[in-house]
C-alpha positions in Angstrom: 0.0 0.0 0.0 1.3 3.5 -1.0 2.3 5.8 1.8 3.1 8.9 -0.3 0.3 11.2 -1.4 1.6 11.3 -4.9 0.9 7.6 -5.1 -2.5 7.7 -3.5 -1.6 7.9 0.2 -3.0 10.5 2.7 -1.2 13.9 2.5 0.5 15.4 5.5 -1.7 18.5 5.2 -4.7 19.8 3.2 -5.0 23.2 4.8 -4.2 26.3 2.7 -1.2 28.5 3.4 -1.5 32.2 4.4 -2.8 34.4 1.6 -0.7 37.0 -0.1 -1.0 39.9 -0.4 -2.4 40.5 3.1 -4.6 43.5 3.6 -7.1 44.9 6.1 -9.0 48.0 7.2 -5.7 49.9 7.4 -5.2 49.6 3.6 -8.8 50.3 2.8 -8.8 53.5 5.0 -5.5 54.6 3.5 -6.7 54.2 -0.1 -10.0 55.9 0.6 -8.2 58.8 2.3 -6.1 59.5 -0.8 -9.1 59.0 -3.1 -11.2 61.5 -1.2 -8.4 64.0 -0.8 -8.1 64.5 -4.5 -4.3 64.5 -4.2 -3.4 61.4 -6.0 0.0 62.5 -7.2 3.4 62.4 -5.6 2.6 64.5 -2.5 2.4 64.1 1.3 1.9 60.3 1.5 5.0 59.8 -0.7 7.0 62.0 1.6 5.6 60.3 4.7 6.4 56.8 3.4 9.9 57.9 2.4 10.6 59.2 5.8 9.1 56.1 7.5 11.0 53.6 5.4 14.3 55.4 5.7 13.9 55.4 9.5 13.0 51.7 9.5 16.2 50.8 7.5 18.4 53.3 9.3 19.1 55.4 6.2 19.4 59.2 6.0 17.6 59.6 2.7 14.9 57.8 0.7 13.6 58.4 -2.9 10.6 56.5 -4.0 10.4 55.1 -7.6 7.8 53.3 -9.8 9.6 50.0 -9.3 12.8 48.4 -8.0 14.4 48.1 -11.4 14.0 51.8 -12.0 15.6 52.4 -8.6 18.6 50.4 -9.5 19.0 52.1 -12.8 18.7 55.6 -11.2 21.2 54.7 -8.5 23.8 53.4 -11.0 23.5 56.4 -13.4 23.7 58.9 -10.5 26.8 57.0 -9.2 28.4 57.8 -12.5 28.0 54.5 -14.3 27.7 55.0 -18.1 28.8 54.0 -21.6 32.0 51.9 -21.6 31.8 50.9 -18.0 31.5 47.4 -16.5 29.4 46.5 -13.5 30.0 43.3 -11.5 26.8 41.4 -10.6 26.2 37.8 -9.4 25.0 35.3 -11.9 22.2 34.0 -9.7 19.7 36.8 -9.6 16.6 38.1 -11.3 17.2 39.6 -14.8 16.3 43.1 -13.5 19.7 43.3 -11.9 21.4 43.0 -15.3 18.7 45.1 -17.0 19.4 48.1 -14.8 23.1 47.9 -15.8 22.2 47.7 -19.5 19.8 50.6 -19.2 22.7 52.6 -17.8 24.5 51.8 -21.1 27.0 49.7 -19.1 28.2 46.1 -19.5 27.2 43.4 -16.8 30.1 41.2 -15.8 29.0 38.0 -14.0 30.7 36.5 -10.9 29.8 33.3 -9.0 27.9 33.0 -5.8 28.5 31.2 -2.6 27.0 27.7 -2.5 25.7 28.0 1.0 24.3 31.6 0.9 23.6 32.1 -2.8 25.1 35.6 -2.3 28.0 37.2 -4.2 31.3 35.3 -3.9 33.7 38.2 -3.2 36.7 36.3 -4.4 34.9 35.5 -7.7 33.9 39.2 -8.0 37.5 40.3 -7.4 38.7 38.0 -10.2 36.6 39.7 -12.9 37.4 43.4 -12.0 39.2 45.2 -14.8 40.2 48.8 -15.5 36.7 49.3 -17.0 34.8 48.3 -13.8 32.9 51.2 -12.3 30.5 49.6 -9.9 29.5 46.4 -8.1 26.0 45.2 -7.2 25.7 42.9 -4.2 22.3 41.2 -4.2 21.0 40.3 -0.7 19.5 37.0 -1.9 16.1 36.1 -0.3 16.9 38.7 2.4 20.3 37.4 3.6 22.7 40.4 3.6 25.9 39.8 1.6 29.3 40.1 3.2 29.3 43.9 3.1 32.5 44.2 5.0 34.6 42.5 2.3 32.5 44.0 -0.6 33.2 47.5 0.7 36.9 46.7 1.1 37.0 45.4 -2.5 35.2 48.5 -3.7 37.5 50.9 -1.9 40.5 49.1 -3.3 39.3 49.6 -6.9 37.4 52.9 -6.4 34.0 51.3 -7.3 30.5 52.4 -6.4 28.5 49.9 -4.4 24.8 49.8 -5.4 22.9 47.2 -3.3 20.1 45.2 -5.0 18.1 45.1 -1.8 14.9 44.1 -3.5 14.6 41.0 -1.2 15.7 42.5 2.0 13.1 44.9 3.6 14.1 44.8 7.3 17.4 43.0 7.0 20.3 44.4 9.0 24.1 43.9 8.8 25.8 44.7 12.1 22.7 46.6 13.2 22.3 48.8 10.1 19.6 48.2 7.5 20.4 47.1 4.0 20.1 49.6 1.3 22.3 52.2 2.9 25.3 50.0 3.6 27.0 50.9 0.2 26.6 54.1 -1.8 22.9 53.4 -2.5 20.4 50.5 -2.5 17.2 49.8 -4.2 14.1 47.9 -2.9 11.0 46.6 -4.8 7.4 46.6 -3.7 6.1 44.4 -6.5 3.2 42.1 -5.7 5.2 39.1 -4.6 7.4 41.1 -2.2 7.2 41.1 1.6 5.8 44.6 1.6 3.8 45.5 -1.5 1.7 48.0 -3.3 1.4 45.9 -6.4 4.4 47.8 -7.9 6.7 50.4 -6.6 10.3 50.9 -5.4 12.6 53.0 -3.3 16.3 54.0 -3.2 18.1 54.6 0.1 21.4 56.4 0.6 23.3 58.2 3.4 24.8 60.6 0.8 23.0 63.9 0.6 24.4 64.9 -2.8 23.7 61.5 -4.3 20.1 61.6 -2.9 19.5 64.9 -4.6 20.8 63.6 -7.9 18.6 60.5 -7.7 15.6 62.6 -6.8 16.2 64.8 -9.8 16.7 61.9 -12.2 13.5 60.1 -11.1 11.5 63.4 -11.1 11.9 64.4 -14.8 15.4 66.0 -14.0 13.9 68.7 -11.9 15.8 70.4 -9.2 14.8 70.5 -5.5 12.7 73.6 -4.7 13.3 74.9 -8.2 10.6 76.1 -10.7 8.5 73.2 -12.0 9.4 73.4 -15.6 13.1 73.8 -15.1 15.1 70.7 -15.9 18.8 70.3 -15.3 20.0 67.0 -16.7 18.8 63.8 -18.4 16.1 62.1 -16.3 12.8 60.3 -16.5 9.4 60.0 -14.7 10.0 57.1 -12.2 7.7 58.6 -9.5 5.4 56.7 -7.1 1.8 57.7 -6.7 0.0 58.7 -3.5 -2.1 55.5 -3.6 1.0 53.3 -3.6 2.6 55.3 -0.8 -0.6 55.0 1.3 -0.8 51.3 0.8 2.9 50.9 1.7 2.5 52.9 4.9 -0.2 50.5 6.0 1.9 47.5 5.0 5.0 48.9 6.8 3.0 48.8 10.1 3.1 44.9 9.9 6.6 44.5 8.5 8.5 44.2 11.7 6.2 41.6 13.2 6.1 39.6 9.9 9.9 39.8 9.6 10.2 38.3 13.1 7.7 35.5 12.4 9.4 34.6 9.1 12.8 34.5 10.7 11.6 32.4 13.7 10.0 29.9 11.3 12.9 29.7 9.0 15.4 29.1 11.8 13.2 26.2 13.0 13.1 24.7 9.5 16.9 25.1 9.2 17.4 23.2 12.5 15.2 20.3 11.4 15.8 20.0 7.7 19.6 20.3 7.9 19.6 17.0 9.8 18.3 15.1 6.7 20.8 13.7 4.2 20.9 15.5 0.9 19.4 18.7 2.2 21.6 21.8 2.5 20.1 24.8 4.2 21.5 28.4 3.8 24.3 29.3 6.1 23.5 31.8 8.9 25.9 34.7 9.5 26.3 36.1 13.0 27.0 39.6 11.6 23.4 39.6 10.2 21.4 41.1 13.1 18.0 40.8 11.5 17.0 38.9 8.4 14.0 39.3 6.1 13.1 36.0 4.4 11.8 36.5 0.9 11.1 32.9 0.8 12.9 29.8 2.1 15.5 28.1 -0.1 17.7 25.0 0.2 19.7 22.6 -2.0 18.5 19.1 -2.8 21.2 16.5 -3.6 19.3 13.5 -5.1 22.3 11.1 -4.7 22.9 11.9 -1.1 19.1 11.9 -0.3 19.0 8.5 -2.1 15.9 9.8 -3.8 14.5 10.8 -7.2 15.4 13.7 -9.5 14.5 17.1 -8.1 11.4 17.4 -10.3 9.9 14.2 -8.9 11.0 15.1 -5.3 9.1 18.5 -5.6 6.1 16.8 -7.0 6.0 14.5 -4.0 6.3 17.4 -1.6 3.5 19.3 -3.3 1.3 16.3 -3.1 1.9 16.3 0.7 0.7 19.9 0.8 4.0 21.8 0.7 4.1 24.6 -1.9 7.5 24.6 -3.6 9.3 25.2 -6.8 12.8 25.0 -8.2 13.8 28.7 -8.6 15.7 29.9 -11.6 16.4 27.3 -14.3 19.7 28.9 -15.4 22.2 31.5 -14.5 21.7 35.0 -16.1 24.5 34.5 -18.6 22.6 31.6 -20.2 19.6 33.8 -21.0 19.0 34.6 -24.7 19.8 38.2 -24.1 23.4 37.3 -23.3 23.9 34.4 -25.7 23.5 36.5 -28.8 26.4 38.5 -30.3 27.1 40.8 -33.2 27.9 44.3 -34.2 25.7 47.4 -34.6 23.3 49.4 -32.4 21.1 46.4 -31.6 24.0 44.8 -29.7 24.8 47.9 -27.6 26.2 48.3 -25.0 28.6 45.4 -25.9 29.1 47.0 -29.4 29.5 50.5 -28.0 32.7 52.1 -29.2 33.3 53.5 -25.8 33.5 49.9 -24.5 35.9 48.7 -27.2 36.3 45.2 -25.9 35.0 41.7 -26.8 32.9 39.9 -24.2 31.5 36.4 -25.0 29.0 35.3 -22.4 28.8 31.9 -24.1 32.2 31.2 -22.5 31.1 32.0 -19.0 30.7 29.0 -16.6 30.2 29.6 -12.9 29.9 26.3 -11.0 28.1 27.4 -7.9 25.4 29.3 -9.8 24.9 26.4 -12.1 24.6 23.9 -9.2 22.0 26.1 -7.4 19.9 26.1 -10.6 20.0 22.3 -10.7 19.4 21.6 -7.0 17.5 24.5 -5.5 14.1 24.0 -3.8 12.2 27.1 -2.8 9.1 27.9 -0.7 7.5 31.4 -0.9 7.6 33.9 2.0 3.9 33.5 2.7 4.5 30.0 3.8 6.8 31.4 6.6 3.9 33.5 7.9 2.3 30.2 9.1 2.1 28.9 12.6 4.7 26.7 14.3 2.3 23.7 13.6 2.5 24.7 9.9 6.3 24.5 10.1 6.0 21.0 11.7 3.9 20.0 8.7 6.6 21.0 6.4 9.2 19.0 8.3 6.9 16.0 8.5 6.4 16.2 4.7 10.1 16.2 4.0 10.7 13.3 6.4 7.8 11.4 4.9 9.2 11.8 1.4 12.6 10.7 2.6 11.4 7.7 4.6 9.3 6.5 1.6 11.7 7.6 -1.2 11.7 4.0 -2.5 8.2 4.6 -3.7 9.5 7.4 -6.0 12.3 5.2 -7.4 10.0 2.3 -8.4 9.5 1.8 -12.1 
């Protein structure tokens, strides 16, 4: 008789996981307040949210944007990145990290990641720096801050700007200071899947007053601060946030600290239990991280060590037991179509830019840790971590059940 639910047995759980996005009367009242005010555009709620989020992360300045990608782009350009420059980024990240570099007319250069944090491998990053390198983008993967001490040392050695991709790390802290203002600037996303959301939206943090003014100008149609409305001082764009988004985010921010604490407690429990099973490698904790946002829960599955089936079948078995999971990115960024093509002419800019003047063939890039993560990663969304302790026990029970009955998955 089959024990696993995928083969007809009873599942560990049938209850639904917490909904996302979460909302309540706070969001309703906030939206109605803006609606009735008639001030729907880039006004007091935006200023209020900027001040509140900057305080929450321990930054001096905050500039809201229409999304996190726009924030990264604005930060890079205002840090001086432009045509002919290279920017070092990790190979295991969302394409937006590279898109922001390309939108700045610069060339992304990929480095490997650490196999037990999925964050930038600083030694790998150091190995790809050239005289063209202008900036480095550490990505705080699923909320775990990168080794910002070593990254800032590397940046100082080569005179590089540090622009944090903090789009997974609302509430994370490195040595007591929030992500986003650990380097020169850092961008966050408030897209629908994120731990604090208005459907879309973003924000850039910095401790540098001059840089903050530049980013404000760039994202606000190149206007100056307290200058006449139709005076424009540089190239810029309209990357502004609306009052509706800011009002929603203020309401969401009120729950973020408690949600961050709950996700962290649940993730640490899962780490302690799942790390004891053969073939499962949980992400390494770092004592210098004084608070961690979890934009999901991720581990590596080694089928051979688990003595189990291929990852696809393993995840199907977990889902049948009631555990929502997926595999994450199928390939590192350098394997995407955008980076596999090559040629001359304007459609291949910025690689074909005369200011760059170099050859870069992404088809020759091979970074073993990033490729391993793509093969072995198993992810659960952050809403799962908002469950109760009993919910976490169900997750552990499902993993153990699949392990104990793995022979059922290997039968022909």
